[in-house]
N, C-alpha and C positions, 0 to 999 in steps of 0.2 A: 402532538408532533405536527409541525408545519409541512408545507409542500416540499420545501428544499430538503428537509430531513428525510422525507419519504423517498424523494428522488435519489439522494445519496445512498440510502439503504438498498434500493433497487440496483443501482450501479455497482455498489460494493459486492453484491452477490453475483455479478456477471460471471460467466464461465472463464476460466483461465485461457489466455491466448495460446494458440498452437503454432505460432510462427517459429521459424528456425532460430532467429535471433533470441527470441524470448526463451526457448527451451535450452539453448546453449547457455544463456546467462543464468538460468535457474540451476542448471547442472554445476556450473562453476561455483555459484553461491552455496549449493548443497555440499560440495567437496570442501570448500573453505570452512563451512559450518562444522563439518565432521572433524576437521583438524583442530579447530578452536575447542570443540567439545572434548576432544582427547586431551587437550592441554589443560583446560580449566575444570573439567568435570560436568557431569550431567545436570547437577542441581543449579550450578551457576549459569549454565547455558540455558536452561529452562527459564530462569528468571530474566535473562537477557532477552530471550525470544519474546516472552510476555510483554516486557517493557518496549521492545522494538515494535511489536504489532500495535500496541496502544498508541505509540508515537506516530506510526504510519497512518492510522485511522484519523488522528487529529490533523496531520498534514494533508491527507487526501480531502478531507472536509474543507480545509482552507483553500486548497487548489480548485475545488469545484466552485466555491463561492466567489473566488477571484475570477474564474472563468466566466461565470454568469455575469458578474459586475462588468467585465470587459465587454461581453456581448451586448449588454444593455447600453454601455457607453458608445460602442460602435453603431448601434442602431440609432442613436441620437444624432450622429454625424449627418 
C-alpha cells in the first residue's frame, strides 16, 4: 500500500462530523431510507446500501487524488 492509500484509509476512519447541518442531513437521509426500505424490502435495501458504500469509497478516493493533484498544480504556480 502506498502513502496515498494509507492517507485515504486514515481520513476514511475520521469521526463523523457533529455539525447541525450534517446531523440534519443524516436524519433526513435515514428517514428517506426507512421509507424506501418499507417499499422495497430489507433484502433489496441491504444490497443497495452495500453497493452505495462501495461506490462512495471509490468516489472519495477519486476526490482525494484530484484534490492532491490540484494542490500540487497550485504549488507549481
